[in-house]
N, C-alpha and C positions, 0 to 999 in steps of 0.2 A: 544645417549650416547654410547661411544665405550666400548665394552666388552674386558676385558683382564684377564690374569691369571698371578699370581706370584708363582714362585717355587724356592726353594733353592736346589742347587746341593751339592754333597758330599764335595766339597771344600769350602762350606759356601758362595758361590756367589749367590746373589738373582737376579733372572731373571724376567723380565716383558715381557710377550708374547702377541702379538696381531695379528690378521689376517690381512694380507696386504689389503689395500683399505677399511678396515672396518670403519675407522674414517671419511671418506668422504661420505657425503650424497648427491648424485646427480645421474642422470641417467647414466652419464659417469662412475662413480665409480661402479654402479651396473653392467654395461657392463664389466668393467675391472675385477670385482670379478668373474663374470660368465666365462669370457674368461681365467682367470688364473687357473680355476679348471681343474685338469688333467682328463683323461679318466677314471682313477681308482677312481675318487671322492676325490682326495686330494686337499688341498688348501695351498697357501703359508702363512706361519706364521713367523713373525720376532720376535726374542727374544733378548732383550737388557739387558746387565748385569749392576749390581750396582757398580761393581769395575772396574778393569783394563782389564777384558777379552773383546774380540771382539764380536760384535753383530753376531748372527747366523741366518740363514734363513733355515726353515724347510718346508717339505711338509708333512702335517698331514691330517687325515680324516676330512671331513668338520664338524663332530660332536666332534672335539677335545676339545672344551670348556667345554662340559658337560660330555663326556664319557671317556676321557683320564685321567688316574690317575696321580697324582703328580709325582710318581716314574717313570712312563712311559715317561712323559714330560721331566723330568730331564735326563733320560737316552738318549732320543733323542737329547737333547741339547749337552750333553757330547760327543755323537757320532759325532755330526756335527762340533765340535771344531777342 
């Protein structure tokens, strides 16, 4: 099952964020996930809005699902817009 997070930014846009390649279960996806991690340990995360805003791509620490607060995630989304 794909893990995702939802967060609402100050403009009341609800965003759904998932780690790139996380929904695919295969050895190729595992390799793509490993290769996409930066030297600093960041992973690509795609956040899709509920409204008319454009999808954003972020690089976040690989522990973003559990250790990044909603405020920090919302701030990262707004900075990437």
